[in-house]
C-alpha positions as CSV (number, residue, x, y, z in Angstrom):
1,M,-34.6,61.3,95.3
2,S,-36.1,58.1,94.0
3,F,-36.6,56.8,90.6
4,I,-38.8,54.6,88.7
5,S,-37.7,51.1,86.1
6,P,-39.7,48.4,84.8
7,N,-39.1,45.1,86.2
8,Q,-37.6,42.5,84.1
9,D,-40.8,40.3,83.5
10,G,-42.6,43.4,82.4
11,S,-45.4,43.0,84.9
12,S,-44.7,46.2,87.2
13,F,-42.4,48.8,87.8
14,A,-39.8,49.4,90.9
15,V,-39.6,52.8,93.0
16,S,-36.1,53.1,94.1
17,S,-34.1,55.6,96.1
18,N,-31.0,56.9,95.5
19,S,-30.7,58.5,98.6
20,K,-27.7,58.2,101.3
21,Q,-29.6,59.0,103.9
22,F,-32.6,56.2,102.8
23,S,-31.8,52.8,104.8
24,K,-33.4,50.8,101.9
25,A,-33.1,51.4,98.0
26,V,-36.4,50.1,97.1
27,I,-39.4,51.4,98.2
28,F,-42.3,50.2,96.1
29,P,-40.7,46.7,94.4
30,A,-43.6,45.8,92.3
31,L,-45.8,48.5,91.6
32,S,-48.5,47.9,89.0
33,A,-51.6,49.2,88.1
34,F,-55.3,48.0,87.1
35,V,-58.3,50.1,86.0
36,T,-62.4,49.3,87.0
37,V,-64.4,48.6,83.8
38,D,-68.3,48.0,83.8
39,G,-67.8,47.0,87.8
40,K,-64.6,44.3,87.1
41,D,-61.1,44.7,87.6
42,Y,-58.7,44.7,85.1
43,A,-54.6,44.6,85.8
44,A,-51.9,45.2,83.8
45,V,-49.9,42.0,82.8
46,S,-47.7,43.1,80.5
47,W,-46.1,46.6,79.9
48,K,-44.6,47.5,76.5
49,K,-42.4,50.3,76.4
50,I,-43.5,53.0,73.8
51,T,-40.6,55.4,74.9
52,D,-38.4,55.9,78.0
53,N,-40.8,57.1,80.3
54,S,-43.8,55.8,79.0
55,Y,-45.3,52.3,78.5
56,S,-48.7,50.8,78.0
57,A,-50.5,47.7,78.4
58,S,-53.7,45.8,76.9
59,V,-56.6,45.5,79.4
60,A,-60.6,45.3,78.9
61,G,-59.6,45.5,75.1
62,S,-58.3,48.8,75.6
63,E,-55.2,50.6,76.1
64,L,-53.6,51.7,79.4
65,K,-50.7,53.5,79.6
66,I,-48.5,54.7,82.2
67,D,-46.4,57.6,81.9
68,F,-43.4,58.8,84.8
69,K,-40.5,60.7,85.7
70,S,-37.7,60.9,88.4
71,D,-36.4,64.2,89.4
72,S,-36.5,64.9,93.0
73,N,-39.6,62.7,93.5
74,S,-41.1,59.8,91.4
75,W,-44.1,60.9,89.2
76,M,-46.6,59.0,87.4
77,K,-49.9,59.1,85.5
78,L,-52.1,56.5,83.8
79,S,-54.1,57.1,80.9
80,F,-57.2,54.7,79.6
81,T,-58.0,54.9,75.8
82,N,-61.3,53.0,74.9
83,K,-60.8,50.4,72.1
84,S,-63.2,47.9,72.6
85,G,-65.6,49.5,70.1
86,K,-68.5,50.0,72.5
87,S,-69.1,52.0,75.3
88,L,-67.7,51.2,78.8
89,K,-68.6,52.5,82.3
90,F,-65.2,53.4,84.0
91,G,-65.0,53.5,87.6
92,G,-61.2,54.6,87.6
93,F,-57.4,53.4,87.9
94,S,-55.4,52.2,90.7
95,F,-51.8,51.7,91.2
96,F,-51.3,48.8,93.7
97,Q,-48.3,47.1,95.4
98,K,-48.6,43.5,96.9
99,D,-46.4,41.4,99.4
100,A,-43.2,43.5,99.2
101,S,-39.8,41.7,99.6
102,K,-37.9,41.8,102.7
103,D,-35.0,43.8,101.2
104,S,-37.5,46.5,100.4
105,F,-38.7,49.5,102.6
106,L,-42.4,47.8,102.6
107,G,-41.0,44.4,103.5
108,S,-40.5,45.5,107.2
109,P,-42.8,44.2,110.0
110,A,-46.1,46.0,109.4
111,G,-45.5,46.2,113.6
112,D,-42.6,48.9,112.6
113,F,-45.0,51.4,110.9
114,R,-47.2,54.2,111.8
115,I,-49.3,55.6,109.1
116,F,-50.6,59.3,108.8
117,K,-53.6,59.1,106.8
118,E,-55.0,62.0,105.7
119,A,-58.7,63.0,105.6
120,W,-61.5,64.1,103.9
121,T,-63.5,66.6,105.2
122,M,-64.2,68.4,108.4
123,A,-65.7,65.2,109.9
124,S,-62.6,63.0,108.7
125,P,-60.0,62.2,111.3
126,C,-56.4,63.7,110.4
127,A,-54.0,61.3,112.0
128,S,-51.6,58.5,112.8
129,I,-52.5,54.8,112.7
130,G,-50.5,51.3,113.0
131,Y,-50.7,47.6,112.9
132,G,-53.2,46.2,115.4
133,E,-55.6,48.8,115.3
134,K,-58.9,49.7,114.0
135,D,-59.6,52.4,111.4
136,F,-61.4,55.3,112.9
137,E,-65.0,54.7,113.8
138,F,-67.7,56.7,111.8
139,N,-71.2,57.0,112.8
140,P,-72.9,55.0,110.2
141,E,-75.6,57.7,109.2
142,Y,-72.5,60.3,108.6
143,K,-70.3,57.8,106.7
144,I,-70.9,59.3,103.7
145,F,-69.9,63.2,104.8
146,A,-66.7,61.6,106.2
147,S,-65.3,59.6,103.4
148,S,-65.2,59.6,99.8
149,V,-65.5,56.0,99.6
150,P,-67.8,54.8,102.2
151,D,-68.8,51.6,100.9
152,T,-65.6,50.2,101.2
153,Y,-64.4,52.3,104.6
154,R,-63.8,49.7,107.1
155,D,-63.9,50.5,110.6
156,D,-64.9,47.2,111.9
157,V,-62.4,45.1,111.2
158,E,-58.2,45.8,112.0
159,N,-55.4,46.7,110.1
160,I,-57.4,47.9,106.8
161,F,-56.6,51.9,106.4
162,C,-58.1,54.0,104.1
163,A,-56.7,57.4,103.8
164,E,-57.4,60.5,101.6
165,Q,-55.2,62.1,99.0
166,L,-52.2,60.9,100.8
167,A,-50.7,58.7,103.1
168,V,-47.1,59.0,105.0
169,L,-45.7,55.5,106.1
170,R,-42.6,55.9,108.7
171,N,-40.6,53.0,109.6
172,M,-40.1,53.9,113.5
173,K,-37.1,51.8,114.0
174,S,-34.9,52.7,111.1
175,G,-36.4,56.4,111.1
176,D,-37.0,56.1,107.1
177,A,-40.4,57.6,105.7
178,V,-42.2,57.5,102.5
179,I,-44.7,59.7,101.2
180,A,-47.5,58.8,98.7
181,G,-50.4,60.5,97.3
182,F,-51.6,62.8,94.4
183,I,-50.6,66.0,93.9
184,S,-53.4,66.9,91.1
185,S,-57.2,67.2,92.1
186,A,-58.8,68.5,89.5
187,D,-61.2,65.9,87.9
188,Q,-61.1,62.9,90.1
189,M,-61.0,62.3,94.2
190,S,-58.2,59.9,95.1
191,D,-57.7,57.5,98.3
192,L,-55.0,55.0,99.3
193,R,-55.9,52.0,101.1
194,I,-53.4,50.0,103.3
195,E,-54.0,46.6,104.3
196,M,-51.7,44.5,106.8
197,E,-52.1,41.1,107.7
198,N,-49.7,38.9,110.0
199,D,-47.2,41.3,110.7
200,K,-46.9,42.2,106.7
201,I,-48.0,45.1,104.6
202,K,-50.4,42.6,102.6
203,L,-51.4,45.3,99.8
204,I,-51.4,48.5,99.1
205,T,-53.6,50.6,96.5
206,M,-53.9,54.2,95.5
207,N,-57.1,55.0,93.6
208,S,-58.2,57.7,91.2
209,R,-61.8,57.6,91.1
210,C,-64.1,57.9,88.2
211,D,-67.2,56.9,89.7
212,G,-68.5,54.8,86.0
213,I,-68.0,57.8,84.0
214,L,-69.3,56.7,80.4
215,V,-66.4,56.4,78.1
216,E,-67.1,56.2,74.1
217,N,-64.8,54.1,72.0
218,G,-61.7,56.4,71.2
219,E,-62.0,58.8,74.2
220,T,-59.0,58.9,76.7
221,V,-59.5,59.2,80.5
222,V,-56.3,60.5,82.5
223,S,-55.9,59.7,86.2
224,E,-54.7,62.1,88.7
225,E,-50.7,62.7,89.3
226,L,-49.3,60.1,91.8
227,V,-46.1,61.3,93.9
228,I,-43.8,59.0,95.8
229,I,-41.0,60.8,98.2
230,E,-39.0,59.0,100.4
231,G,-37.1,60.7,103.3
232,K,-36.4,60.8,107.5
233,D,-39.2,63.5,108.4
234,G,-42.5,62.8,107.5
235,N,-43.3,66.4,108.4
236,E,-40.8,67.9,105.6
237,L,-42.4,65.1,103.1
238,L,-45.6,66.3,104.1
239,N,-44.3,70.0,103.2
240,Q,-42.9,68.9,100.2
241,F,-46.1,67.2,98.8
242,A,-48.1,70.2,99.9
243,S,-45.7,72.8,97.9
244,L,-46.1,70.7,94.8
245,W,-49.7,70.1,95.2
246,A,-50.4,73.8,95.6
247,E,-48.0,74.3,92.0
248,R,-49.7,71.8,90.3
249,M,-53.3,73.1,91.0
250,K,-52.1,76.9,91.1
251,A,-53.4,77.0,94.7
252,R,-53.8,80.7,96.4
253,T,-51.6,81.9,98.5
254,W,-52.0,84.2,102.4
255,T,-49.7,87.2,103.0
256,H,-50.8,85.6,106.4
257,T,-52.0,83.1,108.6
258,P,-55.7,84.0,109.1
259,A,-57.8,83.3,112.7
260,G,-61.4,83.2,112.9
261,W,-64.4,82.4,114.8
262,C,-66.8,79.7,113.7
263,S,-70.3,79.0,115.2
264,W,-70.4,75.4,114.1
265,Y,-68.0,74.1,116.7
266,H,-70.3,74.9,119.7
267,Y,-74.2,75.7,118.8
268,F,-74.2,73.4,115.2
269,S,-77.3,73.9,113.3
270,K,-79.2,74.9,117.0
271,V,-77.5,78.4,116.2
272,T,-79.2,81.6,116.4
273,E,-78.9,85.5,115.6
274,N,-78.4,86.2,119.8
275,D,-76.1,83.7,119.5
276,I,-74.0,85.6,116.6
277,I,-74.3,88.7,118.2
278,E,-73.0,87.8,121.7
279,N,-69.9,86.8,120.2
280,V,-69.4,89.5,118.3
281,K,-69.8,91.6,121.0
282,F,-67.3,89.6,123.1
283,A,-64.9,89.7,120.0
284,Q,-65.4,93.7,120.0
285,E,-64.4,93.7,123.7
286,H,-61.5,91.2,123.6
287,K,-59.7,92.3,120.7
288,S,-56.1,92.8,122.0
289,E,-56.9,89.1,123.6
290,Y,-58.4,87.5,120.8
291,P,-57.6,88.8,117.2
292,I,-60.2,87.4,115.5
293,E,-60.1,88.4,111.9
294,Y,-63.2,86.5,111.0
295,I,-66.7,85.5,112.3
296,Q,-68.4,82.8,110.1
297,L,-71.8,81.6,110.2
298,D,-72.6,78.2,109.7
299,D,-75.1,75.9,109.2
300,G,-78.0,76.5,110.9
301,Y,-79.1,80.1,109.7
302,Q,-80.8,79.0,105.8
303,H,-84.5,78.4,105.6
304,A,-83.8,75.3,103.6
305,L,-80.2,73.8,101.7
306,G,-81.0,75.9,98.3
307,D,-82.6,79.2,100.1
308,W,-79.0,80.6,100.9
309,L,-80.3,84.1,101.0
310,K,-83.4,83.6,103.0
311,C,-83.0,82.7,106.7
312,N,-85.2,80.6,109.1
313,E,-87.4,81.9,112.1
314,K,-84.0,82.0,114.4
315,F,-82.6,84.8,112.2
316,P,-85.2,87.8,111.9
317,S,-83.1,90.3,111.0
318,G,-81.9,88.6,108.0
319,L,-78.2,88.1,106.7
320,E,-77.1,91.7,106.0
321,Y,-77.9,93.1,109.6
322,L,-75.6,90.4,110.6
323,A,-73.1,90.9,108.5
324,Q,-73.1,95.0,109.3
325,E,-72.6,94.1,113.1
326,I,-69.7,91.6,112.5
327,K,-68.1,95.0,110.2
328,K,-68.9,96.8,112.8
329,A,-66.8,94.6,115.3
330,G,-63.9,95.1,113.1
331,C,-64.3,92.0,111.7
332,K,-64.8,90.3,108.4
333,A,-68.0,88.3,107.6
334,G,-68.0,84.4,106.6
335,I,-70.9,82.1,105.8
336,W,-71.3,78.6,105.4
337,L,-72.8,77.4,102.0
338,A,-73.6,74.0,100.5
339,P,-74.6,75.5,97.1
340,F,-74.7,72.1,94.9
341,I,-77.4,70.5,97.2
342,V,-81.1,71.5,97.6
343,E,-83.6,70.0,99.7
344,E,-86.9,68.8,98.6
345,R,-88.9,71.5,101.1
346,S,-86.8,74.4,99.9
347,D,-88.5,77.3,98.1
348,F,-85.7,77.0,95.3
349,Y,-86.8,73.5,94.6
350,K,-90.6,74.1,94.5
351,E,-90.3,76.9,91.8
352,H,-87.3,75.1,90.0
353,S,-87.5,71.5,90.5
354,D,-86.7,71.2,86.6
355,W,-83.5,72.5,87.1
356,M,-82.1,69.4,89.2
357,V,-80.1,66.8,87.4
358,K,-82.4,64.1,86.1
359,D,-82.3,60.5,85.4
360,A,-82.7,58.7,81.9
361,K,-86.4,58.8,82.9
362,G,-86.4,62.8,83.2
363,E,-86.9,62.5,87.2
364,T,-84.8,63.8,90.0
365,V,-82.0,62.1,91.2
366,W,-81.9,61.9,94.9
367,L,-78.7,61.5,96.7
368,G,-80.4,60.6,100.1
369,E,-81.9,62.9,103.0
370,W,-80.8,66.2,105.3
371,R,-82.7,66.4,108.2
372,G,-85.5,64.7,107.0
373,S,-85.9,66.1,103.6
374,R,-84.9,64.6,100.5
375,I,-81.8,66.1,98.4
376,A,-81.9,66.9,95.0
377,V,-78.1,68.2,93.4
378,P,-78.7,71.6,90.7
379,D,-77.6,70.8,87.3
380,A,-74.8,73.2,86.6
381,S,-74.6,72.3,82.8
382,R,-77.8,74.7,82.6
383,K,-77.2,78.6,82.2
384,E,-80.4,79.0,84.7
385,V,-78.2,77.2,87.5
386,Q,-75.2,79.3,86.3
387,N,-76.9,82.7,86.6
388,W,-78.5,81.1,89.9
389,L,-75.1,80.8,91.4
390,R,-74.0,84.1,90.4
391,S,-76.8,85.9,92.0
392,I,-76.1,84.2,95.3
393,F,-72.7,85.0,95.6
394,S,-72.3,88.4,94.1
395,T,-74.9,89.3,96.7
396,L,-73.5,87.4,99.7
397,V,-69.9,89.4,98.9
398,K,-71.9,92.9,98.6
């Protein structure tokens, strides 16, 4: 169990442990916060008490508030209220801890720690890393798909590590471990950044990103919810965190662990109709050896991103035929989609270019390229786009 208390100078908060099993009482001795406004970072300098579990500070001519509680873990969130009298571009919230004291958990030599870093997508490494290493290398062209913060992700230098959503720090000598991360994920992407230098943990930042949204005067933005839990078993901390995250986000649960086969990991985008049929027949003939419940067709079948019900020349019989063949084999049919991006070369874009997200000049906003074609975003605030999405999914689940 850990608890939060303001430091005497009012500039930061201490997160401490009262667990008898934890060898060091202070986890984060001076945890504070900053916000990014109009491209600049503004740190909270002086926190003023509102209630026993709530403090506020003035930043960028506005109010930053922290709410926290301590029960079986330490929980906190930030809120920003624009009081500047003008519109502001809000980049997000950051909790940070600089150079921890030697008598704290983070004050041990950096070489004593291993860090388990959570990943963002299928393309992101989810693994352990430590002092003297470089973060996992990404293909520069694929970095935007592998990191939620590709512009600041560093895989070219040692001792700067980026984790998505959560990270576990374990002192390999004492056996103590701490997990920090955001148990809500409704509105913002979140990440953690850990920097080491001269065998010390130099800086930890835990970020709840707002991507430069426009906040009008008087409006309030609230961060995702940060939780810090300490213990001796890193795996158990991950289980606790997952339970909290699932509860907060009302996650769906399964009565069993589903098993399946996905075309992507062998065929990638070169998959053909014959490839799927071949594997469907194998699954049917070897059901006792491989009790596969799902067979999923991944990327490579569609005419173009956006044309989700229209196959390319590699799938002459169409999606309904494949779904029926999968069902005959005693499996459930699955399919991959990316419904919020649309290729310029797609029939959908050609017919409904006016449904895409536009810039201030009314021009299509292009995210980048996908296999030689520019990518647009369907504007989901439009009724036409909402109806289009419903039509796609209602057709696929028949």
